[in-house]
C-alpha positions as CSV (number, residue, x, y, z in Angstrom):
1,M,82.0,80.2,133.1
2,S,82.2,84.0,134.4
3,E,79.3,84.8,136.7
4,P,76.6,87.3,135.8
5,G,77.8,90.2,137.1
6,S,81.5,89.8,136.1
7,T,83.2,92.4,133.9
8,A,85.1,89.9,132.1
9,G,84.6,89.9,128.5
10,T,83.4,93.7,127.8
11,T,84.5,95.7,125.4
12,D,84.2,99.1,127.7
13,R,87.2,100.9,127.9
14,S,88.4,102.7,131.3
15,L,88.2,107.4,130.5
16,G,92.1,107.1,130.5
17,Q,92.0,104.2,127.7
18,L,89.7,106.6,125.4
19,V,92.1,109.4,126.5
20,A,95.1,107.9,125.0
21,S,93.5,106.5,122.2
22,A,92.0,109.9,121.0
23,T,95.3,111.1,121.9
24,A,97.1,108.9,119.1
25,E,94.7,109.2,116.9
26,M,95.3,112.8,116.8
27,S,98.9,112.7,117.3
28,A,98.6,110.7,114.1
29,L,96.1,113.3,112.1
30,V,98.5,115.8,112.5
31,H,101.7,113.7,111.5
32,D,99.2,112.8,108.5
33,E,98.5,116.4,107.9
34,I,101.9,117.4,108.2
35,A,102.9,115.1,105.5
36,L,100.4,116.0,103.1
37,A,101.4,119.8,103.7
38,K,105.2,118.8,102.9
39,A,104.0,116.3,99.9
40,Q,102.0,119.8,98.5
41,L,104.9,122.0,98.8
42,R,107.4,119.6,97.0
43,Q,104.9,119.5,94.2
44,D,104.8,123.3,94.2
45,V,108.9,123.5,94.4
46,K,109.1,120.6,91.7
47,R,106.9,123.2,89.0
48,G,108.9,125.9,89.9
49,A,112.0,124.0,89.6
50,V,110.4,122.6,85.9
51,G,109.8,126.6,85.2
52,G,113.4,127.7,86.4
53,G,115.1,124.8,84.0
54,A,112.7,126.0,80.9
55,F,114.3,129.1,81.8
56,A,117.7,128.2,81.8
57,A,117.0,125.9,78.5
58,A,115.9,129.3,76.6
59,G,118.9,131.0,77.5
60,A,120.9,128.0,76.9
61,V,119.6,127.4,73.5
62,L,119.8,131.5,72.8
63,I,123.6,131.7,73.9
64,F,125.1,128.0,72.7
65,S,123.3,127.7,69.5
66,L,123.3,131.3,68.0
67,P,126.9,131.2,66.7
68,M,126.6,127.8,64.8
69,L,122.7,128.0,64.4
70,S,123.1,131.6,62.8
71,F,125.7,130.4,60.2
72,A,124.1,127.1,59.3
73,L,121.1,128.8,58.5
74,A,122.1,132.1,56.8
75,Y,124.0,130.0,54.6
76,G,120.9,127.6,54.0
77,I,118.9,130.4,53.0
78,R,121.3,132.0,51.1
79,T,121.6,128.8,49.2
80,W,117.9,128.4,48.7
81,S,117.0,132.4,48.1
82,H,120.1,133.9,46.4
83,W,119.5,136.6,48.7
84,N,122.2,138.9,50.6
85,M,124.1,137.3,53.0
86,A,123.2,140.0,55.8
87,I,119.1,139.5,55.3
88,C,120.5,136.1,55.3
89,F,122.3,136.4,59.0
90,V,118.9,138.5,60.3
91,L,116.6,136.2,59.5
92,S,118.8,133.3,61.2
93,F,118.8,135.3,64.0
94,A,115.3,136.2,64.3
95,A,114.6,132.3,64.1
96,N,116.5,131.5,67.2
97,V,115.0,134.2,69.1
98,L,111.5,133.3,68.0
99,V,112.6,129.5,69.9
100,A,113.8,131.0,72.8
101,V,110.8,133.1,73.1
102,L,108.6,130.0,73.0
103,L,110.9,128.4,75.9
104,A,110.5,131.1,77.9
105,L,106.6,131.0,76.9
106,I,106.8,127.3,78.7
107,G,108.6,128.4,82.0
108,L,106.6,131.8,82.2
109,V,103.5,128.7,82.2
110,F,105.2,126.4,84.7
111,V,106.1,129.0,87.1
112,K,102.3,130.6,86.9
113,K,101.4,127.0,88.2
114,A,103.7,126.6,91.0
115,K,102.8,130.4,92.6
116,K,98.8,129.2,91.8
117,G,99.3,126.1,93.8
118,K,97.8,126.1,97.3
119,G,99.2,123.2,98.9
120,P,99.9,124.2,102.5
121,Q,96.5,126.5,102.4
122,K,95.0,123.5,101.9
123,V,95.8,121.4,104.7
124,A,95.4,124.7,107.1
125,A,92.1,124.5,105.9
126,S,91.8,120.7,107.0
127,V,93.6,121.3,110.4
128,K,91.3,124.2,110.9
129,E,88.2,122.0,110.3
130,T,89.6,119.5,112.0
131,T,89.9,121.5,115.4
132,A,86.5,123.0,115.0
133,V,85.4,119.6,114.7
134,L,86.8,118.1,118.0
135,G,86.3,121.7,119.5
136,G,82.5,121.0,120.1
137,V,82.7,117.3,121.2
138,K,81.7,116.7,124.6
139,P,81.8,113.8,126.2
140,H,78.6,111.9,127.1
141,P,78.2,110.9,130.7
142,R,77.5,107.2,130.4
143,P,74.2,105.7,132.7
144,A,74.9,103.9,135.9
145,V,74.3,100.3,136.0
146,P,73.3,99.3,139.3
147,A,74.1,95.6,139.2
148,L,77.3,96.2,137.5
149,D,78.5,98.9,140.3
150,K,77.2,96.4,142.9
151,A,79.0,93.7,141.4
152,L,82.4,95.8,141.1
153,D,81.9,97.1,144.7
154,Q,81.4,93.4,146.0
155,A,84.5,92.4,144.1
156,A,86.9,95.3,145.2
157,I,85.7,94.7,149.1
158,E,86.7,90.6,148.7
159,A,89.9,91.6,146.8
160,A,90.9,93.9,150.3
161,V,89.7,91.9,152.9
162,N,91.1,88.0,151.2
163,G,94.3,89.8,149.6
164,G,93.3,89.0,146.2
165,S,93.2,85.4,146.0
166,S,89.7,84.8,145.8
167,A,89.3,87.0,142.8
168,V,92.2,85.4,141.3
169,A,90.7,81.6,142.2
170,R,87.3,82.6,141.2
171,S,88.6,84.0,137.7
172,S,90.9,80.8,136.7
173,A,88.0,78.4,137.9
């Protein structure tokens, strides 16, 4: 069993350990906030890419489908209505333009969503809040415990006089 004045088994940590722990936690917090900023930037870039892809799809539909769709649609309108062939081709072109406009509007919606993304701004606000909180933290002075201080001083004196062998022998008993 240990002596009443012994510090073995206490959970108090030294100032160096507390500083090391706080430093490690701050480092982890900064790394996590950087990871969050990267994830939010990836999300914004992904939205922008979807919008750009929709614009590209609109262009592809307009370019590649116009000849085939125009002929098929014009001949279909002609068969159904018996109108003049020129009017049928104008109507088929208008249908293709309508599809392209719809795809362009979809692309515009996604691009606006990507511009509204405030990923890094949220993280920057979080970092500012964290630094404000930590800036106001001041260490509290620890109350002195006379019996503990006396026991520590006595153990230090004994260790210096006996070369540390009595403290080792006492802790193993």
